[in-house]
N, C-alpha and C positions, 0 to 999 in steps of 0.2 A: 724508668720513667722520670720525667723532670717536673718538679714543682717550682714555680716562680712566685715570690712574694712581691706583688705589685703595690700593696699597701699593708704595712705591718703595725700601724698605729690605730688608736681609737679616738672617738669623740670628734676631734678636728685635726686636720693636717698641721704639721709644723715643718720646720726647715729640714728635718731628718726623715720624716715618715708621712706618707699619705694614709688614709683610713682604709679599713678592712677590704682587701681584695687579694685572692689567691688564684693562680691559674695553672692548669695542667695543659700546656699547649698541644701536646701530641694527641690528646683526646677531646680538645675543644671544650674543656670543663672549667668553670669559674665558680669559686666559692665566695659569696658576698660581692656586693657591688658598691663599695665605698668609693672615695675619691680616686683611689688607685686604678680604677677601671679605665681611665683615659689612656693608660699605657698598654691596653690589650692589643691594639692594632699592630704594634711592633713585634708581637710574639705569635701572631696568628699562624697556624699551620693547617687549619681546617676551614671549610666553607660554612660552618655552623658553630653555634655556641650553646651550651647548656649552662645556665646560671642558676645556682642554688642559693637562695636567701635564707639566712638564719632567723631574721626578724625584720621589722619595718622601721627600726630606729634610723635616723637620717644618715648616720655615719656608715650604714651598711647598705643603703639603697640609692643615695643621691647620684651615684655613678651611672645608673640606668639612663639618666638624661644625657649622658655623654655618648650613648650609642648612636645618636644622630650623626656625629662626626665619624664614627667607625663605619657606619653604613655608607657614608659618602666616599671615603677613601678606600675602604675594604669591603665591598659589597658581599653580603652573606646570604646564603639560601634560606637559613633558618636561625632564629634566636629564640630559644625557649627559656622562660623564667619560671623556675620551680620554687614553690614555697607553700606554707600553710595558707588555708583559705583566707584567714583574717589578715595575713601579711600581704597577700596579693590584692585583697580588697583595699587595704590602706594605700598601697602603691598606686592603684588605678584611680581611687577616689580623691586622693590628696596630692601625691607627687605629680600626677598628670592631670590635676584639676586645671581647667582653662585659665584661671587667674594666676596659676603658679607656673605651669609649663605646658602651653597649649599644643605643642607639636609632639605627639606620642611617636616614639620609634616603632619600627615594624617588628614587634615582639609578640610572642604567644605566651599567655599565662597558663601554667599547668599546676593544678593543686597536687600536693605531695601524695603519693601512694606509699604503701608499706615498703615496696622495693621499686626502684627505678633503674632501668637498664641504660647504660651509657656506653660510649664507644670503647672499643678494645675489650669488650666482654665484661665490663665492670658492673657491679650492682651497688646502688646507693641506698642505704637505710638511714633513717633519721630517728632521733630520740629526744625527749623533752628535757629542757634545762630550766632551772629556776632563775628568773630575771624579771624585773618589772616590765609588764607588757607581754611577757612570754618570749620564748626563744627555743630553737632546736639546734642540736648538733648533728653532725653527719659522720658516718663510717662508709668508706668505699672499698670494696673488695674486688680484686682481679684474681685470676688463678694463681699468680705467683707473687703478689704483693698487695699491701693494703695500707690505708691511712685513715686517720680520724681528725676531724676539725671541730673544735669546741671554742666558742667565744661567748662572752657576756653571761657568765655564771660564776658562782662561788665554788671553788674546788675544795675537796676533802679527800684524804687517802682512800676512803670507802664511800665516795659519792654515789648517788643513786644511778648515775650513768656509767659507772666504772665498767660494768660488764660489756659495754659496747667498745671499750678501749683495749680490752685484754689482748695482748700479743700483737698489736698493730706494729708494722714496721716504722711508721712515722706518725707522731702525734703533734698536731699544731694546736696549741692551747693558749687561751688568753692569759695574760699576767699583767694586770693593770697597775698593781701597787706592790711596793717592797714590803717586807715583813712588818716594819713599824706601823704600817697603816692597815694591819689585818682587820681590825674592827670596822674601819671605814669600808673596806672591801666587802665585808659581809653585809653591811647596811645598804650598800648600793648595788648588790648583785654582781660583784666582780671578784677576782681572785688575787691572791698574793703569792709571793715567790715560793716559800717552802711548802705551801699546800699543793701547788701545782706539781712541784718536783716529787713530793711524796705520793701524789696520785699516779704519776708516771712510773715510779718505782713499784707501787702496789699493783699496777696493771701490767707490769713487765713488758713495756713497749720497747721498740728498738732504739728510737731516738726521739727527743723532745725539742720542739722549736717554740719559743715563747713569742706570742703575737698579741695584737690589740694592746700595745703598750701606751702608757699615759703620756699624752703630748704636752702636759703642763711642765714637764721637766725637760730642760735643754740638754741634760746628760745623755750621752749615747747609750748608757746602760742605766735606765731609770729604775730597774727592779733588782739590781745587784746580782748579776749572773753567778758569781762565785758561791753565793748562798745556795742556789739551785744545784750547781755542779757538785757541791759537797754531798747533797742528798742523792742526786741522780747525775752521774758524771757525763752521760751522753746528752747534755743539754746545750742548746745553742740559742743565741739571742736573734730574734727576727729583725732583719734589716730590709729596707726596700731594695729590690733587685736581687736579693739573695736567691740563688738557685740550688736546689737540693735534688740529688739523684737518690732514688730509693727503689 
């Protein structure tokens, strides 16, 4: 199965990365709807989309407004947006407020259940993360493979959500700051390099891809990838358009 990073950055887009959006084209599944969502049309393989939101911060939801363009050029039978009740309420009441964006796309909001079935026989589970305003992570299991997606939280080798990551083939985990900014990472509800790598090693994941990178740095590697690879060698830096087979 193929995972495509449509947006590997956080907070705001820069010349290297759009904000959080990950797509699995073969099963019509999208994780977060940041600015990278405008790229979904070129990867569509299904006549539906299931979009799972982690929380309602703008860098994770603003791409929902881009669905109008996708609807026009790539008509879809169904677009379902999954998220916590408070997340969906924030999207509906604020993002699609008449004064902000009066034309709502043809989408259906679906509050998260303990397990959600998706195409290909996959089962999606969510788990709480610590972040200002709240956030959830996702684990998706198919019969022969699985992945986890964690963004906007502080990582620790024995984090409370570690049990949801154990043994996954692919872990997409935010890494907003390099190690010298570890204290700032904790203060803002974000992660730093060695902590994410230590968590991946502790959870015995197959491979780690660092996402939700800080756009304030013009460096292609704003979190110092070699630090992570020293701790967990199977680590890769998230880049827009990166495609991962797992």
